[in-house]
MIDOSE-1310 file (N, C-alpha, C; in nm, 2 decimals, decimal comma, always signed):
residues 308
xxxx	+0,08/-0,12/+0,00/+0,00/+0,00/+0,00/+0,09/+0,13/+0,00; +0,02/+0,24/-0,01/+0,09/+0,37/-0,01/+0,17/+0,39/+0,12; +0,11/+0,35/+0,24/+0,18/+0,37/+0,36/+0,31/+0,29/+0,37; +0,31/+0,17/+0,31/+0,43/+0,09/+0,31/+0,54/+0,15/+0,23
xxxx	+0,50/+0,20/+0,11/+0,60/+0,26/+0,02/+0,66/+0,39/+0,08; +0,58/+0,47/+0,15/+0,63/+0,59/+0,21/+0,73/+0,55/+0,33; +0,68/+0,45/+0,41/+0,77/+0,41/+0,52/+0,90/+0,35/+0,47; +0,89/+0,28/+0,36/+1,02/+0,22/+0,30/+1,11/+0,33/+0,25
xxxx	+1,05/+0,43/+0,19/+1,13/+0,54/+0,13/+1,20/+0,61/+0,25; +1,13/+0,64/+0,36/+1,19/+0,71/+0,47/+1,29/+0,62/+0,54; +1,27/+0,50/+0,54/+1,37/+0,41/+0,60/+1,50/+0,41/+0,52; +1,49/+0,42/+0,39/+1,62/+0,43/+0,30/+1,69/+0,56/+0,33
xxxx	+1,61/+0,67/+0,35/+1,67/+0,80/+0,37/+1,74/+0,80/+0,50; +1,68/+0,74/+0,61/+1,74/+0,74/+0,74/+1,87/+0,65/+0,73; +1,86/+0,54/+0,66/+1,98/+0,46/+0,65/+2,09/+0,53/+0,58; +2,06/+0,61/+0,48/+2,17/+0,68/+0,41/+2,23/+0,79/+0,50
xxxx	+2,14/+0,86/+0,58/+2,19/+0,96/+0,67/+2,27/+0,89/+0,78; +2,23/+0,77/+0,82/+2,30/+0,70/+0,93/+2,44/+0,66/+0,88; +2,45/+0,62/+0,75/+2,58/+0,58/+0,69/+2,67/+0,70/+0,69; +2,62/+0,82/+0,66/+2,70/+0,94/+0,66/+2,75/+0,97/+0,80
xxxx	+2,66/+0,95/+0,90/+2,70/+0,98/+1,04/+2,81/+0,88/+1,08; +2,80/+0,76/+1,04/+2,90/+0,66/+1,08/+3,04/+0,69/+1,02; +3,04/+0,74/+0,90/+3,16/+0,78/+0,83/+3,22/+0,90/+0,91; +3,14/+0,99/+0,95/+3,19/+1,11/+1,03/+3,24/+1,07/+1,16
xxxx	+3,18/+0,97/+1,23/+3,23/+0,92/+1,35/+3,37/+0,86/+1,34; +3,38/+0,78/+1,23/+3,51/+0,72/+1,21/+3,62/+0,82/+1,18; +3,58/+0,92/+1,10/+3,68/+1,03/+1,07/+3,72/+1,10/+1,19; +3,62/+1,13/+1,28/+3,66/+1,20/+1,40/+3,75/+1,12/+1,49
xxxx	+3,72/+0,99/+1,49/+3,81/+0,91/+1,58/+3,95/+0,90/+1,52; +3,96/+0,88/+1,39/+4,09/+0,87/+1,32/+4,17/+1,00/+1,34; +4,10/+1,11/+1,34/+4,16/+1,24/+1,35/+4,17/+1,29/+1,49; +4,16/+1,20/+1,59/+4,16/+1,23/+1,73/+4,28/+1,32/+1,77
xxxx	+4,24/+1,43/+1,82/+4,35/+1,53/+1,87/+4,44/+1,57/+1,76; +4,39/+1,56/+1,63/+4,47/+1,60/+1,52/+4,59/+1,52/+1,49; +4,60/+1,40/+1,55/+4,72/+1,32/+1,53/+4,70/+1,22/+1,42; +4,58/+1,19/+1,39/+4,55/+1,09/+1,29/+4,57/+0,95/+1,34
xxxx	+4,60/+0,93/+1,46/+4,63/+0,80/+1,52/+4,50/+0,74/+1,57; +4,47/+0,61/+1,55/+4,35/+0,55/+1,60/+4,35/+0,54/+1,75; +4,47/+0,53/+1,81/+4,47/+0,51/+1,95/+4,49/+0,63/+2,03; +4,48/+0,75/+1,97/+4,50/+0,88/+2,04/+4,38/+0,92/+2,12
xxxx	+4,40/+1,01/+2,20/+4,29/+1,07/+2,29/+4,22/+1,17/+2,21; +4,08/+1,18/+2,22/+4,00/+1,28/+2,16/+4,02/+1,41/+2,24; +4,02/+1,52/+2,17/+4,02/+1,65/+2,23/+3,88/+1,67/+2,28; +3,87/+1,78/+2,37/+3,74/+1,81/+2,42/+3,64/+1,84/+2,31
xxxx	+3,68/+1,92/+2,21/+3,59/+1,96/+2,10/+3,55/+1,83/+2,03; +3,65/+1,75/+1,99/+3,62/+1,63/+1,91/+3,53/+1,53/+2,00; +3,56/+1,52/+2,12/+3,48/+1,43/+2,21/+3,34/+1,48/+2,21; +3,32/+1,61/+2,22/+3,18/+1,66/+2,22/+3,11/+1,63/+2,09
xxxx	+3,18/+1,65/+1,98/+3,12/+1,61/+1,85/+3,09/+1,46/+1,84; +3,19/+1,39/+1,89/+3,17/+1,24/+1,89/+3,04/+1,20/+1,97; +3,02/+1,26/+2,08/+2,90/+1,23/+2,16/+2,78/+1,27/+2,09; +2,79/+1,39/+2,02/+2,67/+1,44/+1,95/+2,64/+1,34/+1,84
xxxx	+2,74/+1,30/+1,76/+2,71/+1,21/+1,65/+2,66/+1,07/+1,70; +2,72/+1,03/+1,81/+2,68/+0,90/+1,87/+2,53/+0,91/+1,91; +2,49/+1,02/+1,97/+2,35/+1,03/+2,01/+2,26/+1,03/+1,89; +2,30/+1,10/+1,79/+2,22/+1,11/+1,67/+2,21/+0,97/+1,60
xxxx	+2,32/+0,90/+1,61/+2,32/+0,76/+1,55/+2,22/+0,67/+1,62; +2,22/+0,68/+1,76/+2,12/+0,60/+1,83/+1,98/+0,64/+1,80; +1,96/+0,77/+1,78/+1,82/+0,82/+1,75/+1,78/+0,76/+1,61; +1,87/+0,77/+1,52/+1,84/+0,72/+1,38/+1,81/+0,57/+1,39
xxxx	+1,89/+0,50/+1,47/+1,87/+0,35/+1,48/+1,73/+0,32/+1,53; +1,68/+0,40/+1,63/+1,55/+0,38/+1,68/+1,44/+0,41/+1,58; +1,47/+0,52/+1,50/+1,37/+0,56/+1,40/+1,36/+0,45/+1,29; +1,48/+0,40/+1,25/+1,48/+0,29/+1,15/+1,40/+0,17/+1,21
xxxx	+1,42/+0,14/+1,34/+1,35/+0,02/+1,40/+1,20/+0,04/+1,39; +1,16/+0,17/+1,42/+1,01/+0,19/+1,42/+0,96/+0,18/+1,28; +1,04/+0,23/+1,18/+0,99/+0,22/+1,04/+0,98/+0,08/+1,00; +1,08/+0,00/+1,04/+1,08/-0,14/+1,00/+0,95/-0,21/+1,06
xxxx	+0,91/-0,17/+1,18/+0,79/-0,23/+1,24/+0,67/-0,18/+1,16; +0,67/-0,06/+1,12/+0,56/-0,01/+1,04/+0,55/-0,08/+0,90; +0,66/-0,10/+0,84/+0,66/-0,17/+0,71/+0,61/-0,31/+0,73; +0,66/-0,38/+0,83/+0,62/-0,52/+0,85/+0,47/-0,52/+0,88
xxxx	+0,42/-0,43/+0,96/+0,27/-0,43/+0,99/+0,19/-0,40/+0,86; +0,24/-0,31/+0,78/+0,17/-0,27/+0,65/+0,17/-0,39/+0,56; +0,28/-0,46/+0,55/+0,29/-0,58/+0,46/+0,20/-0,69/+0,51; +0,19/-0,71/+0,64/+0,12/-0,82/+0,69/-0,03/-0,79/+0,69
xxxx	-0,07/-0,67/+0,71/-0,21/-0,63/+0,72/-0,27/-0,59/+0,58; -0,18/-0,55/+0,49/-0,23/-0,51/+0,36/-0,29/-0,37/+0,37; -0,40/-0,35/+0,29/-0,46/-0,22/+0,28/-0,56/-0,20/+0,39; -0,64/-0,10/+0,38/-0,74/-0,07/+0,49/-0,83/-0,18/+0,50
xxxx	-0,88/-0,22/+0,62/-0,98/-0,32/+0,63/-1,11/-0,29/+0,56; -1,18/-0,40/+0,53/-1,31/-0,38/+0,46/-1,41/-0,30/+0,54; -1,42/-0,33/+0,67/-1,51/-0,27/+0,76/-1,46/-0,13/+0,80; -1,55/-0,04/+0,82/-1,52/+0,10/+0,86/-1,48/+0,10/+1,00
xxxx	-1,42/+0,22/+1,04/-1,38/+0,24/+1,18/-1,50/+0,23/+1,28; -1,62/+0,29/+1,24/-1,74/+0,29/+1,33/-1,79/+0,14/+1,33; -1,79/+0,07/+1,22/-1,85/-0,06/+1,22/-1,76/-0,15/+1,31; -1,63/-0,14/+1,30/-1,54/-0,22/+1,39/-1,56/-0,19/+1,53
xxxx	-1,58/-0,06/+1,57/-1,60/-0,03/+1,71/-1,74/-0,09/+1,76; -1,84/-0,09/+1,67/-1,97/-0,15/+1,71/-1,95/-0,30/+1,73; -1,88/-0,36/+1,64/-1,86/-0,51/+1,65/-1,78/-0,54/+1,78; -1,68/-0,46/+1,81/-1,60/-0,49/+1,93/-1,69/-0,47/+2,05
xxxx	-1,77/-0,37/+2,05/-1,86/-0,35/+2,17/-1,96/-0,47/+2,18; -2,01/-0,52/+2,07/-2,10/-0,64/+2,08/-2,03/-0,76/+2,13; -1,90/-0,78/+2,08/-1,83/-0,90/+2,13/-1,79/-0,89/+2,27; -1,77/-0,77/+2,32/-1,74/-0,75/+2,46/-1,86/-0,78/+2,55
xxxx	-1,98/-0,74/+2,49/-2,11/-0,78/+2,56/-2,12/-0,93/+2,58; -2,08/-1,00/+2,48/-2,09/-1,15/+2,48/-2,00/-1,20/+2,59; -1,88/-1,14/+2,60/-1,78/-1,19/+2,69/-1,82/-1,16/+2,84; -1,89/-1,05/+2,86/-1,93/-1,02/+3,00/-2,07/-1,06/+3,03
xxxx	-2,13/-1,13/+2,94/-2,27/-1,18/+2,97/-2,26/-1,32/+3,04; -2,32/-1,32/+3,16/-2,31/-1,45/+3,24/-2,38/-1,56/+3,17; -2,48/-1,54/+3,08/-2,55/-1,64/+3,02/-2,48/-1,70/+2,89; -2,36/-1,64/+2,85/-2,29/-1,69/+2,74/-2,23/-1,82/+2,76
xxxx	-2,23/-1,91/+2,66/-2,17/-2,04/+2,68/-2,02/-2,03/+2,66; -1,95/-2,14/+2,69/-1,81/-2,14/+2,67/-1,77/-2,13/+2,53; -1,85/-2,19/+2,44/-1,82/-2,18/+2,30/-1,84/-2,04/+2,25; -1,94/-1,98/+2,29/-1,97/-1,84/+2,25/-1,86/-1,74/+2,30
xxxx	-1,81/-1,77/+2,42/-1,70/-1,69/+2,47/-1,57/-1,71/+2,40; -1,54/-1,84/+2,36/-1,42/-1,87/+2,29/-1,42/-1,81/+2,15; -1,54/-1,82/+2,08/-1,55/-1,76/+1,95/-1,54/-1,61/+1,96; -1,60/-1,55/+2,06/-1,60/-1,40/+2,07/-1,45/-1,35/+2,09
xxxx	-1,38/-1,43/+2,17/-1,23/-1,39/+2,19/-1,16/-1,39/+2,06; -1,18/-1,49/+1,98/-1,11/-1,50/+1,85/-1,15/-1,38/+1,76; -1,28/-1,36/+1,75/-1,33/-1,25/+1,67/-1,29/-1,12/+1,72; -1,28/-1,10/+1,85/-1,24/-0,98/+1,91/-1,09/-0,94/+1,88
xxxx	-1,01/-1,04/+1,89/-0,87/-1,02/+1,85/-0,85/-0,98/+1,70; -0,93/-1,04/+1,62/-0,92/-1,01/+1,47/-0,98/-0,87/+1,45; -1,09/-0,83/+1,52/-1,15/-0,70/+1,50/-1,05/-0,59/+1,55; -0,98/-0,62/+1,66/-0,89/-0,52/+1,72/-0,77/-0,49/+1,62
xxxx	-0,72/-0,60/+1,56/-0,61/-0,58/+1,47/-0,66/-0,50/+1,35; -0,78/-0,53/+1,30/-0,83/-0,45/+1,19/-0,86/-0,30/+1,23; -0,90/-0,28/+1,35/-0,93/-0,15/+1,40/-0,80/-0,07/+1,40; -0,69/-0,13/+1,45/-0,56/-0,07/+1,46/-0,50/-0,03/+1,33
xxxx	-0,55/-0,09/+1,22/-0,50/-0,06/+1,08/-0,58/+0,05/+1,01; -0,69/+0,10/+1,08/-0,76/+0,21/+1,02/-0,69/+0,34/+1,04; -0,71/+0,43/+0,94/-0,65/+0,56/+0,95/-0,71/+0,64/+1,07; -0,84/+0,62/+1,10/-0,90/+0,70/+1,21/-0,84/+0,66/+1,34
xxxx	-0,81/+0,53/+1,36/-0,75/+0,48/+1,49/-0,61/+0,54/+1,50; -0,53/+0,54/+1,39/-0,40/+0,59/+1,40/-0,39/+0,74/+1,43; -0,49/+0,81/+1,37/-0,49/+0,95/+1,40/-0,54/+0,98/+1,55; -0,63/+0,89/+1,59/-0,67/+0,90/+1,73/-0,56/+0,87/+1,83
xxxx	-0,48/+0,77/+1,80/-0,36/+0,74/+1,88/-0,26/+0,85/+1,88; -0,24/+0,91/+1,76/-0,14/+1,02/+1,75/-0,19/+1,14/+1,83; -0,32/+1,17/+1,83/-0,37/+1,28/+1,90/-0,36/+1,26/+2,05; -0,39/+1,14/+2,10/-0,38/+1,10/+2,24/-0,23/+1,11/+2,29
xxxx	-0,14/+1,06/+2,20/+0,00/+1,06/+2,24/+0,05/+1,21/+2,24; +0,00/+1,29/+2,15/+0,05/+1,43/+2,15/+0,00/+1,50/+2,27; -0,13/+1,47/+2,32/-0,18/+1,52/+2,44/-0,10/+1,48/+2,56; -0,07/+1,35/+2,57/+0,02/+1,30/+2,68/+0,15/+1,36/+2,68
xxxx	+0,21/+1,38/+2,56/+0,35/+1,44/+2,55/+0,35/+1,58/+2,60; +0,24/+1,65/+2,57/+0,23/+1,79/+2,61/+0,21/+1,80/+2,77; +0,13/+1,71/+2,83/+0,12/+1,71/+2,97/+0,25/+1,67/+3,04; +0,33/+1,58/+2,98/+0,46/+1,54/+3,03/+0,56/+1,65/+3,03
xxxx	+0,56/+1,72/+2,92/+0,65/+1,84/+2,90/+0,62/+1,95/+3,01; +0,49/+1,97/+3,02/+0,46/+2,07/+3,13/+0,50/+2,03/+3,27; +0,48/+1,90/+3,29/+0,52/+1,84/+3,42/+0,67/+1,85/+3,45; +0,75/+1,82/+3,35/+0,89/+1,82/+3,38/+0,94/+1,96/+3,39
xxxx	+0,88/+2,06/+3,33/+0,91/+2,20/+3,35/+0,88/+2,24/+3,49; +0,77/+2,20/+3,54/+0,73/+2,24/+3,68/+0,83/+2,17/+3,78; +0,86/+2,04/+3,76/+0,94/+1,97/+3,86/+1,09/+2,02/+3,85; +1,13/+2,07/+3,74/+1,27/+2,13/+3,73/+1,27/+2,26/+3,82
xxxx	+1,17/+2,34/+3,81/+1,16/+2,46/+3,89/+1,16/+2,42/+4,04; +1,09/+2,32/+4,07/+1,08/+2,27/+4,21/+1,22/+2,22/+4,26; +1,28/+2,14/+4,18/+1,42/+2,09/+4,22/+1,52/+2,20/+4,23; +1,51/+2,30/+4,14/+1,60/+2,41/+4,15/+1,58/+2,50/+4,27
xxxx	+1,46/+2,49/+4,33/+1,43/+2,57/+4,45/+1,49/+2,51/+4,58; +1,53/+2,38/+4,57/+1,58/+2,31/+4,69/+1,73/+2,33/+4,71; +1,77/+2,33/+4,83/+1,91/+2,33/+4,86/+1,97/+2,19/+4,83; +2,10/+2,19/+4,83/+2,17/+2,06/+4,79/+2,13/+1,95/+4,89
xxxx	+2,12/+1,98/+5,01/+2,08/+1,88/+5,11/+1,94/+1,83/+5,09; +1,85/+1,93/+5,07/+1,71/+1,90/+5,04/+1,69/+1,81/+4,92; +1,77/+1,85/+4,81/+1,76/+1,77/+4,69/+1,81/+1,63/+4,71; +1,92/+1,62/+4,78/+1,98/+1,49/+4,80/+1,88/+1,40/+4,88
xxxx	+1,81/+1,46/+4,98/+1,71/+1,38/+5,06/+1,60/+1,34/+4,97; +1,56/+1,43/+4,88/+1,44/+1,40/+4,79/+1,48/+1,29/+4,69; +1,60/+1,29/+4,64/+1,65/+1,19/+4,55/+1,66/+1,05/+4,62; +1,70/+1,06/+4,75/+1,71/+0,93/+4,83/+1,57/+0,88/+4,85
xxxx	+1,47/+0,96/+4,87/+1,33/+0,92/+4,89/+1,27/+0,87/+4,76; +1,30/+0,94/+4,65/+1,24/+0,90/+4,52/+1,35/+0,91/+4,42; +1,43/+0,81/+4,40/+1,55/+0,82/+4,31/+1,51/+0,84/+4,17; +1,39/+0,81/+4,13/+1,35/+0,83/+3,99/+1,35/+0,98/+3,95
xxxx	+1,34/+1,07/+4,05/+1,35/+1,21/+4,01/+1,48/+1,25/+3,96; +1,58/+1,17/+3,99/+1,72/+1,21/+3,94/+1,73/+1,19/+3,79; +1,63/+1,11/+3,73/+1,63/+1,09/+3,59/+1,62/+1,22/+3,51; +1,55/+1,32/+3,58/+1,52/+1,45/+3,52/+1,66/+1,52/+3,49
xxxx	+1,75/+1,51/+3,59/+1,88/+1,57/+3,57/+1,97/+1,49/+3,48; +1,96/+1,36/+3,48/+2,05/+1,27/+3,40/+2,02/+1,29/+3,25; +1,89/+1,29/+3,21/+1,86/+1,31/+3,07/+1,85/+1,17/+3,00; +1,79/+1,18/+2,88/+1,77/+1,05/+2,80/+1,90/+0,98/+2,76
xxxx	+2,00/+1,06/+2,72/+2,12/+1,00/+2,67/+2,19/+0,91/+2,78; +2,19/+0,96/+2,90/+2,25/+0,88/+3,01/+2,16/+0,76/+3,05; +2,03/+0,78/+3,05/+1,94/+0,67/+3,08/+1,94/+0,56/+2,98; +1,97/+0,60/+2,85/+1,98/+0,50/+2,75/+2,10/+0,40/+2,77
xxxx	+2,20/+0,44/+2,85/+2,31/+0,36/+2,88/+2,29/+0,27/+3,00; +2,18/+0,29/+3,07/+2,15/+0,20/+3,19/+2,15/+0,05/+3,14; +2,20/-0,03/+3,23/+2,18/-0,17/+3,20/+2,04/-0,21/+3,23; +1,99/-0,31/+3,17/+1,85/-0,35/+3,18/+1,81/-0,38/+3,33
xxxx	+1,91/-0,44/+3,40/+1,88/-0,48/+3,54/+1,88/-0,36/+3,63; +1,93/-0,24/+3,59/+1,93/-0,12/+3,67/+1,79/-0,07/+3,69; +1,70/-0,10/+3,60/+1,57/-0,05/+3,61/+1,49/-0,12/+3,72; +1,53/-0,24/+3,76/+1,46/-0,31/+3,86/+1,47/-0,24/+4,00
xxxx	+1,56/-0,15/+4,01/+1,58/-0,08/+4,14/+1,48/+0,03/+4,16; +1,41/+0,07/+4,06/+1,32/+0,19/+4,07/+1,18/+0,14/+4,07; +1,11/+0,17/+4,19/+0,98/+0,12/+4,21/+0,87/+0,22/+4,20; +0,90/+0,35/+4,17/+0,81/+0,45/+4,15/+0,72/+0,48/+4,27
xxxx	+0,78/+0,47/+4,39/+0,70/+0,48/+4,51/+0,72/+0,63/+4,56; +0,61/+0,68/+4,61/+0,61/+0,81/+4,67/+0,61/+0,93/+4,58; +0,57/+0,91/+4,45/+0,56/+1,02/+4,35/+0,42/+1,06/+4,32; +0,39/+1,19/+4,31/+0,26/+1,23/+4,27/+0,25/+1,23/+4,12
xxxx	+0,13/+1,26/+4,06/+0,11/+1,25/+3,92/+0,20/+1,34/+3,84; +0,23/+1,46/+3,89/+0,31/+1,55/+3,82/+0,46/+1,50/+3,81; +0,50/+1,45/+3,92/+0,64/+1,39/+3,93/+0,65/+1,27/+3,84; +0,55/+1,19/+3,84/+0,55/+1,07/+3,75/+0,56/+1,11/+3,60
xxxx	+0,48/+1,21/+3,57/+0,48/+1,26/+3,43/+0,62/+1,32/+3,39; +0,68/+1,38/+3,49/+0,81/+1,44/+3,46/+0,91/+1,33/+3,44; +0,90/+1,22/+3,52/+0,99/+1,11/+3,49/+0,97/+1,05/+3,35; +0,84/+1,04/+3,31/+0,81/+0,99/+3,18/+0,87/+1,07/+3,07
xxxx	+0,87/+1,21/+3,09/+0,92/+1,30/+2,99/+1,08/+1,29/+2,98; +1,14/+1,24/+3,08/+1,29/+1,23/+3,08/+1,34/+1,10/+3,02; +1,25/+1,01/+2,99/+1,30/+0,88/+2,93/+1,33/+0,89/+2,79; +1,43/+0,81/+2,74/+1,46/+0,81/+2,60/+1,36/+0,72/+2,52
xxxx	+1,37/+0,72/+2,39/+1,29/+0,63/+2,31/+1,36/+0,49/+2,30; +1,32/+0,40/+2,38/+1,38/+0,27/+2,39/+1,37/+0,19/+2,25; +1,47/+0,11/+2,23/+1,47/+0,03/+2,11/+1,37/-0,09/+2,13; +1,34/-0,15/+2,02/+1,25/-0,26/+2,02/+1,30/-0,38/+2,10
xxxx	+1,43/-0,40/+2,10/+1,49/-0,51/+2,17/+1,51/-0,48/+2,32; +1,48/-0,36/+2,37/+1,50/-0,33/+2,51/+1,37/-0,36/+2,58; +1,34/-0,49/+2,60/+1,21/-0,53/+2,65/+1,19/-0,49/+2,79; +1,29/-0,51/+2,88/+1,27/-0,48/+3,02/+1,25/-0,33/+3,04
xxxx	+1,32/-0,25/+2,96/+1,31/-0,10/+2,97/+1,17/-0,06/+2,93; +1,12/-0,12/+2,82/+0,98/-0,09/+2,77/+0,88/-0,13/+2,87; +0,90/-0,25/+2,93/+0,81/-0,30/+3,03/+0,80/-0,20/+3,15; +0,92/-0,15/+3,19/+0,92/-0,05/+3,30/+0,85/+0,08/+3,26
xxxx	+0,86/+0,12/+3,13/+0,79/+0,24/+3,08/+0,64/+0,22/+3,09; +0,60/+0,10/+3,05/+0,45/+0,07/+3,05/+0,40/+0,07/+3,20; +0,48/+0,02/+3,29/+0,45/+0,02/+3,43/+0,43/+0,17/+3,48; +0,52/+0,25/+3,44/+0,52/+0,40/+3,47/+0,39/+0,46/+3,42
xxxx	+0,36/+0,43/+3,29/+0,24/+0,49/+3,23/+0,11/+0,45/+3,30; +0,11/+0,32/+3,34/-0,01/+0,27/+3,41/-0,02/+0,33/+3,55; +0,10/+0,36/+3,61/+0,10/+0,42/+3,74/+0,05/+0,56/+3,73; +0,08/+0,63/+3,63/+0,03/+0,77/+3,61/-0,12/+0,77/+3,61
xxxx	-0,18/+0,68/+3,53/-0,33/+0,67/+3,53/-0,39/+0,64/+3,66; -0,32/+0,54/+3,74/-0,37/+0,50/+3,87/-0,36/+0,62/+3,97; -0,25/+0,69/+3,97/-0,23/+0,80/+4,07/-0,32/+0,92/+4,04; -0,34/+0,95/+3,91/-0,43/+1,06/+3,87/-0,57/+1,03/+3,91
xxxx	-0,61/+0,90/+3,90/-0,75/+0,86/+3,94/-0,76/+0,88/+4,09; -0,66/+0,83/+4,17/-0,67/+0,85/+4,31/-0,67/+1,00/+4,35; -0,59/+1,08/+4,29/-0,59/+1,22/+4,32/-0,72/+1,29/+4,29; -0,79/+1,25/+4,18/-0,92/+1,30/+4,14/-1,02/+1,26/+4,24
xxxx	-1,02/+1,14/+4,28/-1,12/+1,09/+4,39/-1,10/+1,17/+4,52; -0,97/+1,19/+4,55/-0,94/+1,26/+4,68/-0,99/+1,41/+4,67; -0,97/+1,47/+4,55/-1,02/+1,61/+4,53/-1,17/+1,61/+4,55; -1,24/+1,52/+4,49/-1,39/+1,51/+4,50/-1,43/+1,50/+4,65
xxxx	-1,36/+1,41/+4,72/-1,40/+1,39/+4,86/-1,37/+1,52/+4,94; -1,26/+1,59/+4,92/-1,23/+1,71/+4,99/-1,33/+1,82/+4,96; -1,37/+1,83/+4,83/-1,47/+1,93/+4,79/-1,61/+1,90/+4,86; -1,65/+1,77/+4,87/-1,77/+1,74/+4,94/-1,76/+1,77/+5,09
xxxx	-1,65/+1,74/+5,15/-1,63/+1,77/+5,29/-1,63/+1,92/+5,31; -1,57/+2,00/+5,23/-1,57/+2,15/+5,24/-1,71/+2,20/+5,23; -1,79/+2,14/+5,14/-1,93/+2,19/+5,12/-2,01/+2,16/+5,24; -1,99/+2,04/+5,30/-2,07/+2,01/+5,42/-2,03/+2,10/+5,54
xxxx	-1,90/+2,14/+5,55/-1,86/+2,22/+5,65/-1,91/+2,37/+5,64; -1,93/+2,41/+5,51/-1,98/+2,55/+5,49/-2,13/+2,56/+5,51; -2,20/+2,45/+5,50/-2,34/+2,45/+5,52/-2,38/+2,48/+5,66; -2,47/+2,57/+5,69/-2,51/+2,60/+5,83/-2,59/+2,48/+5,89
xxxx	-2,57/+2,46/+6,02/-2,64/+2,34/+6,08/-2,79/+2,36/+6,09; -2,86/+2,26/+6,07/-3,01/+2,27/+6,08/-3,05/+2,29/+6,22; -3,16/+2,37/+6,24/-3,21/+2,41/+6,37/-3,28/+2,28/+6,43; -3,25/+2,26/+6,56/-3,31/+2,15/+6,63/-3,45/+2,19/+6,69
xxxx	-3,55/+2,11/+6,67/-3,68/+2,14/+6,73/-3,68/+2,09/+6,87; -3,74/+2,18/+6,96/-3,75/+2,14/+7,10/-3,85/+2,03/+7,12; -3,81/+1,93/+7,20/-3,89/+1,81/+7,22/-4,01/+1,85/+7,31; -4,13/+1,81/+7,28/-4,25/+1,84/+7,36/-4,25/+1,76/+7,49
xxxx	-4,29/+1,83/+7,60/-4,30/+1,76/+7,73/-4,43/+1,68/+7,73; -4,42/+1,56/+7,79/-4,54/+1,48/+7,79/-4,65/+1,54/+7,87; -4,78/+1,52/+7,84/-4,89/+1,58/+7,90/-4,92/+1,50/+8,03; -4,87/+1,56/+8,14/-4,89/+1,48/+8,27/-5,03/+1,48/+8,32
xxxx	-5,11/+1,58/+8,28/-5,24/+1,59/+8,33/-5,35/+1,53/+8,24; -5,30/+1,45/+8,14/-5,39/+1,40/+8,04/-5,49/+1,30/+8,10; -5,44/+1,21/+8,19/-5,53/+1,11/+8,26/-5,63/+1,18/+8,35; -5,59/+1,29/+8,42/-5,68/+1,35/+8,51/-5,79/+1,42/+8,44
xxxx	-5,78/+1,45/+8,31/-5,88/+1,52/+8,24/-5,97/+1,42/+8,16; -6,00/+1,31/+8,22/-6,10/+1,22/+8,16/-6,03/+1,13/+8,06; -5,92/+1,07/+8,10/-5,86/+0,97/+8,01/-5,79/+1,03/+7,89; -5,75/+1,16/+7,90/-5,67/+1,23/+7,80/-5,74/+1,24/+7,66
xxxx	-5,86/+1,28/+7,66/-5,93/+1,30/+7,54/-5,86/+1,39/+7,44; -5,89/+1,37/+7,31/-5,81/+1,45/+7,21/-5,88/+1,58/+7,19; -5,83/+1,66/+7,10/-5,89/+1,78/+7,05/-5,87/+1,89/+7,16; -5,97/+1,99/+7,16/-5,96/+2,10/+7,25/-5,97/+2,06/+7,39
xxxx	-6,05/+1,96/+7,43/-6,06/+1,91/+7,56/-5,93/+1,87/+7,62; -5,85/+1,80/+7,55/-5,72/+1,75/+7,60/-5,63/+1,87/+7,62; -5,63/+1,96/+7,53/-5,54/+2,08/+7,54/-5,58/+2,16/+7,66; -5,71/+2,18/+7,68/-5,75/+2,26/+7,79/-5,71/+2,20/+7,93
xxxx	-5,73/+2,07/+7,93/-5,69/+1,99/+8,05/-5,54/+2,01/+8,08; -5,46/+2,01/+7,98/-5,31/+2,02/+8,00/-5,28/+2,16/+8,05; -5,35/+2,26/+8,00/-5,32/+2,40/+8,05/-5,37/+2,42/+8,19; -5,48/+2,36/+8,23/-5,52/+2,36/+8,37/-5,42/+2,30/+8,46
xxxx	-5,36/+2,18/+8,42/-5,27/+2,11/+8,50/-5,14/+2,20/+8,52; -5,10/+2,26/+8,41/-4,98/+2,35/+8,42/-5,00/+2,47/+8,52; -5,13/+2,53/+8,51/-5,16/+2,64/+8,60/-5,17/+2,60/+8,74; -5,22/+2,48/+8,77/-5,23/+2,43/+8,91/-5,09/+2,41/+8,96
xxxx	-5,00/+2,36/+8,88/-4,86/+2,33/+8,92/-4,79/+2,46/+8,96; -4,82/+2,57/+8,88/-4,76/+2,70/+8,91/-4,81/+2,76/+9,04; -4,94/+2,75/+9,06/-5,00/+2,80/+9,18/-4,95/+2,73/+9,31; -4,93/+2,60/+9,29/-4,87/+2,53/+9,41/-4,73/+2,57/+9,44
xxxx	-4,66/+2,60/+9,34/-4,52/+2,65/+9,36/-4,52/+2,79/+9,43; -4,63/+2,87/+9,40/-4,63/+3,00/+9,46/-4,67/+3,01/+9,61; -4,74/+2,90/+9,66/-4,79/+2,90/+9,80/-4,68/+2,89/+9,89; -4,68/+2,96/+10,01/-4,58/+2,95/+10,11/-4,59/+2,81/+10,18
xxxx	-4,48/+2,76/+10,22/-4,48/+2,63/+10,29/-4,56/+2,64/+10,42; -4,64/+2,54/+10,45/-4,72/+2,53/+10,57/-4,63/+2,50/+10,69; -4,66/+2,56/+10,81/-4,58/+2,53/+10,93/-4,64/+2,41/+10,99; -4,55/+2,32/+11,04/-4,60/+2,20/+11,10/-4,65/+2,23/+11,24
xxxx	-4,77/+2,18/+11,28/-4,83/+2,20/+11,41/-4,76/+2,12/+11,52; -4,73/+2,18/+11,63/-4,67/+2,11/+11,74/-4,77/+2,02/+11,80; -4,73/+1,90/+11,84/-4,82/+1,81/+11,91/-4,85/+1,87/+12,05; -4,98/+1,84/+12,10/-5,02/+1,89/+12,23/-4,95/+1,83/+12,35
């Protein structure tokens, strides 16, 4: 298809540029320190150029690897699928309903899994899906760039002792200062030491922005990157839930308390007024009882008579 031809053309262009860079690297090494000796030491200027070319070479290798994957995918999948993007999304939704339906039989679930995998592959080959992925990735990249800018300001505001303590607590933050080139040289087992513990969503995104573009063969590094991206989603959801709880709590605190109604005293004189009849008779009897109690309180105490 057209995409495969374009990808193949770009791959050839990158390979040609890569070959030129390799020639330049060899020339810089042979002309190390102007001596022309292969075993001589590179000058500071030549060493800087050497590192620059080396970084560019690694970048080109990664781009070639990505293009090779795109060419392979285009060749295996062929042209655009027969079903449209909307039709495939509807089919995927229907298949998922079968999978999550308790009344589905084992055969229906097995067939739905096979059809779902096929539909997902076809969906991924549609131009709409690719554009959607690109838009989402661009949005994530923008959020990550903003995050690393904020975290850099934060780290620069710390003293050396405070920064050292922060790196000890969350060593992944040091990636921001190391940069992609240094991280690319990490051994695959080095990544096992970083657990992404104690970082908020902004700091996690800053760490993501500091990572290099790993090669296809760097499986452990790519797995660690996937773990980081899943962690971002998890922490952002937790922070959003916490924000909602705090807002609800603040709203309850700002609301004035409801007035409590005074409890009515039992009608003590109800029985004395003919069995506590209802209506006006009962109310009148209650008022008489209260008046009698007040009069009794106002009478002076009687003096006891002395016995004869």
